[in-house]
C-alpha positions in Angstrom: 0.7 15.4 -6.1 0.4 14.7 -2.4 3.9 12.9 -2.5 5.6 15.9 -4.2 4.2 18.2 -2.0 5.3 16.5 0.7 8.7 16.6 -0.7 8.5 20.2 -1.2 7.9 21.1 2.1 10.3 18.5 3.7 13.3 20.4 1.7 12.6 24.0 2.7 11.9 22.3 6.4 15.2 20.5 6.2 17.6 23.5 4.6 16.2 25.4 7.4 16.5 22.6 10.2 20.2 22.3 9.3 20.9 26.3 9.0 20.0 26.3 12.5 22.2 23.3 13.9 26.3 24.2 13.6 27.0 20.8 13.9 25.0 19.9 10.4 23.3 17.0 12.7 19.4 16.7 13.1 17.9 16.4 16.4 15.6 13.8 17.2 12.6 16.2 17.6 13.6 18.0 14.0 13.9 14.2 12.6 10.1 13.6 13.7 8.9 17.0 12.6 10.5 16.1 9.0 9.2 12.9 8.7 5.8 12.3 10.4 3.8 13.0 7.4 5.5 10.7 5.2 5.0 8.2 8.4 1.3 8.9 8.7 0.9 9.0 4.5 2.7 5.4 4.4 0.4 4.5 7.5 -2.7 4.7 5.6 -1.5 3.2 2.4 0.2 0.7 3.3 -1.2 -0.1 7.4 2.1 0.0 8.9 1.9 2.2 12.2 3.3 5.6 11.8 4.6 5.1 15.4 7.1 2.1 13.9 8.2 3.7 10.9 9.2 6.5 13.0 11.0 4.6 15.6 12.8 2.1 13.1 13.8 5.5 10.9 15.4 7.0 14.2 16.8 3.9 15.6 18.3 3.1 11.9 19.8 6.5 10.9 20.5 7.6 14.4 18.0 10.5 13.8 19.0 10.7 10.1 22.8 11.4 11.1 23.7 8.0 10.3 26.8 7.9 7.2 24.4 5.8 5.7 21.7 8.0 5.8 23.9 10.8 4.3 25.5 9.6 2.0 22.5 6.4 0.7 19.3 8.2 2.2 18.9 4.8 3.2 16.7 5.3 6.9 15.8 1.8 7.4 19.0 0.2 6.7 17.6 -2.1 4.2 20.3 -4.0 2.5 20.6 -5.0 -1.4 19.0 -8.4 -1.5 18.2 -10.2 -4.6 16.5 -8.8 -7.3 17.5 -5.2 -6.1 17.7 -3.0 -9.2 18.7 0.2 -7.9 21.6 2.6 -6.7 23.9 0.8 -4.3 26.4 2.1 -1.0 29.0 0.0 0.2 30.1 -0.4 4.0 31.1 -2.6 6.7 28.0 -3.7 9.1 27.8 -7.6 10.2 30.1 -8.4 7.3 32.8 -5.7 5.7 31.5 -4.2 2.7 27.9 -5.1 2.4 25.6 -4.0 -0.3 22.9 -1.7 0.9 20.1 0.5 -1.1 20.9 3.8 -2.0 17.9 6.4 -2.9 17.5 9.8 -4.6 15.9 11.4 -1.2 15.0 10.1 2.0 10.9 9.4 0.6 12.5 6.8 -1.8 13.8 5.1 1.3 10.2 5.7 3.6 8.6 4.2 0.3 11.0 1.5 0.1 10.6 0.8 3.6 6.7 0.0 3.2 6.8 -2.0 -0.1 9.9 -4.1 1.7 7.3 -5.0 4.8 4.6 -5.7 2.7 5.8 -8.0 -0.1 7.6 -10.2 2.4 5.7 -13.0 3.5 7.6 -13.6 6.2 5.8 -10.0 7.6 2.8 -11.3 6.3 1.2 -12.1 9.6 1.7 -8.5 11.1 -0.6 -6.7 9.1 -2.8 -8.8 10.9 -2.1 -7.3 14.4 -4.2 -3.8 15.1 -2.6 -0.2 13.7 -2.2 0.8 17.3 -0.4 -2.6 19.0 3.0 -1.2 18.2 4.4 -3.2 21.0 3.2 -6.1 18.8 4.7 -4.9 15.2 7.8 -4.2 17.5 8.1 -7.7 18.4 6.9 -9.1 15.5 9.5 -7.3 13.8 12.4 -8.9 15.7 11.0 -12.2 15.2 10.5 -12.0 11.4 14.3 -11.2 11.1 13.9 -8.0 10.5 17.0 -7.2 13.0 19.5 -9.4 14.9 19.5 -7.0 18.0 17.9 -9.1 20.7 16.7 -5.5 22.4 15.7 -4.7 19.2 11.6 -4.5 20.4 12.9 -3.0 23.5 14.3 -0.2 21.7 11.8 0.6 18.9 8.9 0.8 22.2 10.9 2.8 24.5 11.5 5.4 21.3 7.6 5.3 20.9 6.6 6.0 24.1 9.2 8.8 25.2 8.6 10.3 22.3 4.7 10.2 22.1 5.0 8.8 18.7 1.8 6.3 19.2 -0.3 10.0 19.0 0.7 9.7 15.0 -1.0 6.1 14.7 -4.5 8.3 15.6 -4.5 9.4 11.8 -4.6 6.1 10.3 -7.6 6.6 8.1 -8.5 3.0 7.6 -9.6 2.9 11.6 -10.3 6.5 12.3 -12.5 7.0 9.5 -13.2 3.9 7.2 -13.1 1.3 9.5 -17.1 0.5 10.7 -17.9 -1.0 14.3 -20.8 -3.3 14.0 -21.6 -2.2 10.5 -25.0 -2.5 8.3 -23.9 -4.4 5.8 -24.3 -2.7 2.3 -26.0 -4.7 -0.7 -23.4 -5.0 -3.3 -24.4 -4.4 -6.4 -25.6 -8.1 -7.2 -24.4 -11.5 -7.9 -27.1 -12.1 -9.4 -28.1 -10.6 -13.0 -30.7 -11.1 -15.9 -29.2 -11.3 -19.1 -29.9 -8.6 -21.5 -29.0 -10.3 -24.7 -27.2 -13.7 -25.8 -24.1 -12.5 -27.9 -21.6 -15.3 -30.1 -21.5 -18.7 -28.7 -23.9 -18.5 -27.0 -22.8 -16.1 -24.2 -25.1 -14.1 -22.1 -24.5 -10.6 -21.7 -25.6 -9.0 -18.4 -24.7 -5.2 -17.3 -23.5 -3.9 -13.9 -23.4 -0.2 -13.2 -24.0 0.7 -16.8 -21.8 -1.4 -18.1 -21.8 -4.5 -20.2 -20.3 -7.7 -18.9 -19.7 -11.1 -19.5 -18.9 -14.5 -16.9 -16.3 -16.2 -18.0 -16.2 -19.8 -18.6 -13.5 -22.6 -18.2 -11.2 -21.8 -20.8 -11.6 -18.6 -21.9 -9.0 -16.6 -23.4 -8.8 -12.2 -23.7 -8.2 -13.5 -27.1 -11.5 -15.3 -27.8 -13.5 -13.5 -25.9 -12.4 -10.2 -27.8 -13.0 -12.3 -31.6 -16.7 -13.2 -30.0 -17.6 -9.4 -29.4 -15.7 -7.7 -32.2 -13.3 -6.1 -30.3 -9.4 -6.3 -29.2 -7.5 -8.1 -27.1 -6.3 -5.5 -25.1 -9.6 -3.8 -24.7 -11.0 -7.0 -22.8 -7.9 -7.1 -20.2 -7.4 -2.8 -19.6 -11.0 -3.1 -19.1 -10.9 -5.2 -16.2 -7.8 -3.6 -14.7 -5.6 -7.3 -15.1 -2.9 -7.7 -17.8 -1.8 -9.5 -20.5 -1.0 -12.8 -18.8 -3.6 -12.8 -16.2 -5.2 -16.0 -15.3 -9.1 -16.2 -16.3 -11.3 -17.8 -13.5 -14.4 -19.5 -14.6 -17.6 -17.6 -13.5 -15.4 -14.1 -13.1 -17.0 -11.1 -14.4 -15.2 -9.6 -17.4 -16.6 -6.2 -18.8 -16.7 -5.6 -22.5 -16.7 -1.8 -21.8 -14.4 0.8 -19.8 -15.7 0.7 -16.1 -17.3 4.1 -14.6 -15.7 6.5 -12.5 -18.2 6.4 -9.5 -20.2 3.7 -8.3 -24.3 3.6 -7.8 -24.0 3.5 -4.3 -22.0 5.7 -1.8 -19.7 3.2 -0.2 -18.5 -0.6 0.6 -17.9 -2.6 3.4 -15.3 -5.2 2.8 -15.4 -9.1 3.4 -12.8 -11.1 4.7 -10.2 -11.9 1.8 -11.4 -9.2 -0.6 -9.7 -6.5 -2.4 -9.6 -3.2 -4.1 -9.8 -5.5 -7.7 -12.8 -7.5 -6.5 -14.3 -4.6 -5.4 -13.5 -2.8 -8.7 -15.0 -5.2 -10.5 -18.2 -6.3 -8.1 -19.6 -2.3 -8.8 -17.9 -1.8 -12.4 -15.7 1.1 -11.2 -11.9 2.0 -12.2 -9.6 0.2 -10.1 -7.3 3.9 -10.2 -10.3 5.6 -9.0 -10.9 3.1 -5.9 -7.3 3.8 -5.2 -7.6 7.6 -5.3 -10.9 7.7 -3.0 -9.6 5.8 -1.0 -5.5 6.9 -0.6 -4.8 3.1 -1.2 -2.4 1.2 -3.6 -3.9 -1.1 -5.7 -2.4 -4.1 -3.9 -3.4 -2.9 -0.3 -4.5 -5.3 2.1 -7.7 -4.4 3.0 -9.3 -5.3 6.5 -12.7 -7.2 7.5 -15.4 -4.5 8.2 -12.9 -1.4 6.3 -15.1 1.1 4.6 -14.3 1.8 0.5 -15.4 4.9 -0.9 -16.8 4.5 -4.0 -17.5 7.8 -4.9 
């Protein structure tokens, strides 16, 4: 819904701006006005500084006026690469007739830029940087091979500082609202439970947030658990926000009923290495609800001491 609203707003603003420019070109100021909100949204979802996203968009697309941006809605110069199944656009770049990704609208380009950076191992180290460390990000992108221009970091930093793009990094929800300094640790919904009943195959059944669950045994399968408790196989993996081919680890919590929409307490403080799915399982809350409460993607990288809303 948020993205749909932004798309509508973008459409009206974009049309209005073009109507005011006889050349049909977008100024840098107008480009920032057009895309700052989506850059902030992507920052809160993927932990990529809005300043970096905007600076890369400005640099790679020539303020949205490049042939690639206008004809393919590609604002970040992302090439097709192996595994790309979307539309394509060909043009000369480092080599003749290179393949670039083509999008239906600029918002798809911004979204794919976020996914591109968060799903490739070579960029993983960048997400250990603070959200306001735009200089570290600029140099890190060059180090990871995003661009071949040796001056790429300097160009990004200059754009950020000349246009004060760093101001948009202050809207990072994860840091401004949800990172707690010297937090008082919130007690998790216990790792120690008392069995409330014994099921088939002498399985101990526990309860968390009002939902029955078991601890997985070595060699467990979704089918076997379903047989033991007279439910469908799909219910076991769906109730736990897993896929039918997801591995089962000994000792992991597996719910036998649907998880709740909210937790028994208000929030959780992230510990090193935790994921949203870990927290979802620990508190018996549906993963999609956690994503909604915190404006995060299910696979979003979490950071120690980050505050995750459970309601």
